[in-house]
Structures are given as C-alpha cells and as structure tokens.
N, C-alpha and C positions, 0 to 999 in steps of 0.2 A: 325601332330603324333610332337610331344615335341622333342626337341634335346639333346640328353642326353650329360651329363656333369662326369660320373665316371673320365674317364681321367685323368680328371684336377685334380679331390681331388685328386684321387688315384696316378696322378705324382705330385703334390705336395708334399701330404705325402711323400714320395717313396727319395722326394730330403731332405724334412726334415730328414730322419733319415740316410741321409750321413753326416750331418752337427755335428762336431768334437767341441761339445758345450755344457757344463751340463747345460748352462742357456735354451736353444732347447731343450736338449734332455725333461728338467720338462715341459718345453710352452707344447712341444710334448704329456706328458704322461697324459697332465690335458684336454686334448683334449677330448672332445666323438665325433668321428669320425663315427660315425653310425648319420649323418644328413639329412634331407627331402632335396629335391632338393626344387628350389623358380623357376616357370617359370617367367622370362625375355628373354623382344624383345633385340634384339643385336645392340648394338651402337659402332660403330668405329670412330678412332681420327686420329689425323693424325701424332702423335708418333704411331702410328705401324710400321712405316715403318721404325722405328730405328730396329724392332728385327731382319732383314735380315742381318743387322753387328752384335745386339748383338749373334745371331747364333753360328757366326764365332769366338767372343770372347769368348764364353762362355768355360768353364771348365767341364772335361769329365763327372764328375759328374753331373751337371746341364743342357747337352745336350738333354738328353732326356724331362724334361720339356720346356724347351726351344724352341725344336722344334715344340711339339704340341701346347705352342704358337705360333709361326710364320704358322704352318701351318691350324690353326683353328683361326686365327685372329679377322677376321672376324665376329663371330659367336658366341663371347661374350661378354657381355654390360659394355666398357671401361664407367669410370667416369673420374670425373676435381670437383673437391672442386671449385677453384679460378674463377677470369673472367677478364677481359683485364685490370680492373681498379686496380687489386692486386698485379699483377707481371707485366702487359705488355703483348700483341699481342706474341711476341717471344718464351715468355715461355709457352704459350697455347700450341704456334707448337712441345712442343719437351715434353710437358706434359701430364700422362696417368696413371692410375692408375685400373688395376680389381679383385673386392674383388671378392675372389674365396666362400670365408663363411665368415657372420653375418648377421648383422639385414636387410643389403639392399646385397650380395651375389648370386652367383649364387646355393648356400647351407645356409640353415637357422640354424641359434647361435648366439642366445643372450646373451650369454658369451663370447666369445670370437672372433672376427675379425682378417681375415690374407689372404693376398692377395700377387699383386704384380706391385711396381711401375717401368713405366720408364723414365728417365731424358732423355734428347738429347744431343747433344754434347755443348756446348759454353752457361753454362746457368747461373745462381745462384737461387738456391732456398734459400730465403734468412730468415735468424732468423724467428723460430716459434714454439712454444709450445702450449701442449696439458696435459688434465688430466691422459687421460689412460698411462700406461705403454707403450713402443714401443723398439721393438725388430726384427731386419733389419738381414739377415743374405744376403752378398751381392754376386750375381752371376756374376757379371762383376768388373774388378778393375781398379784404374783408377779418381776414382773420389774423391775429398778432400772433405771432413767433419770438422764439429766443433761441437764440446759441449758445452753450458757454455760459460765461459768467455775465454777458448781457444781457440787456434789457428788455420787455419786449417790444417789437417795433411792426405796425402792420403791414401788410406784404396784399399785393393788388394780385387779381389775374392775370395771368402771361408771364409771373414772373418765375422766376429759377433755382429755389435753393440748396446748397448745397453743407449735408454733413458729412466730414470725414470721418474715419473708424472712430469709433471710442467715445468721440463728442458729444455731450449735454446735450438736447433740445428739450424745446416744449412749443406748445401750440394752444391758442387761445381762443376761441370763436364768441361771438360777437351776436347782433340781430340775425345773421345770417348762417345759413350752412357753409360746410369747408367741401369742394372734389378737387385731390388733389392727386395729380398723375405721380408713385415714383419708383423710382429703378432702385434692385439692390443689386452689388457685387461686391469682388474683394473679400470676401467671407462670409459665414455660416448662411443657408439661405431661408432657413427655417427658426431661426436663432430669436425666441423671447428677446424682448430687451431690459435690459438691467434698469433696475429703478432706484434710487439712493436709497438705501435699509432694508432691501430684500434681494434674493437672490433668482438670478436671472432662471428659466425653464423654457421657453422655449421657440418663440416667434416676436417678431415687431407687428 
C-alpha cells in the first residue's frame, strides 16, 4: 500500500499560515492545494541527522512540522542537486532538500515548487542564482545570508528572505544547522542554480 503523505502537505500548509509576511500570504493564496500525490521511493541523506537538533531549535509555530519531518525522515525522498566536484564532500554530508510539491516532489504541481532545505553547521553554500523567484521562510536562526553584492547578515527563525529572479545569494551556517522552507515560482522548477564560473545543469 502506498505511503500517505497528506500530513506532510497539511503540516507544510499549516506552518505557512503562521508566517507573518504579505509575500508569503500572497504566494500561499496563489497555490492550488488540491494536488495529486506522486509515488516516490524513499531516499535518505546524511544531513537528516541534523533534524534531532533542529527539533530542539525550532520555534513553537514550526515545531509540529519539524517533529513530523524528524519522525518520518526515512520515508521521504530527499535530494541533492550538487556533487562532490561542485562544493566538496563535507558540503554534501550536511546538505539536502525535500521537495514537498513541484515537478518532482511528493505532490504534483507544475506551477510552483516548495519544500525544505537542510544545511548542517559550519558550511558555506556559495554564491548562486537561478531564474525562478525564491521565497525562504526560516525555521531556525543563526545562519548568515548574503544577497547580491551585500555582506553576510545573521537571520533569525521566523524571518522571510526573498530572492528575485537571477539575484545572486549565499548562505553560511555557524554552530547550528539550518532548516528553511522554500517556495520557487516564475521560472524553471527543476533548474540547477548557476554558480559563478560554471554552467547551469539542473536545479538548486
């Protein structure tokens, strides 16, 4: 019998409804939440070990979703865009994403992709950009973010970060891991980010 992930989609939606941001509210309102499920084989990654600490760090409004992720972590299909030649082996050990819905996620949506990004402590996600507009809602704090030509700035849980189309951005974790919810819209939903000095291949 196929695994049911309705609780994942519901929990994802319920968390977004708690985020105090007009940008997020607009994005949520434009999503058709009646999505058909897609059968995917589970795939786990080393970064899932970070979820135990993330449960401890998450604010109250994010805790139901984070606990669900931690409890069912090995049932989901987690992914990575990059390989060892992009950012190195240490980065891959501490990096991964779960597409909840989109062109490859647990639920089918051809208009928008959304999911969750994990970055373990002490790594840099270097400057990159992509055509799709990206909205991040942070479920943990303490990570430094850079947008465009600006410097790195520490951002906290509950903040919303907006990356317009093709705007370069980077992240740098400190002593704690990052969990961030992302929404991609208005561009290719399976495009690998362009890294300066490289050629884009497939998705961020």
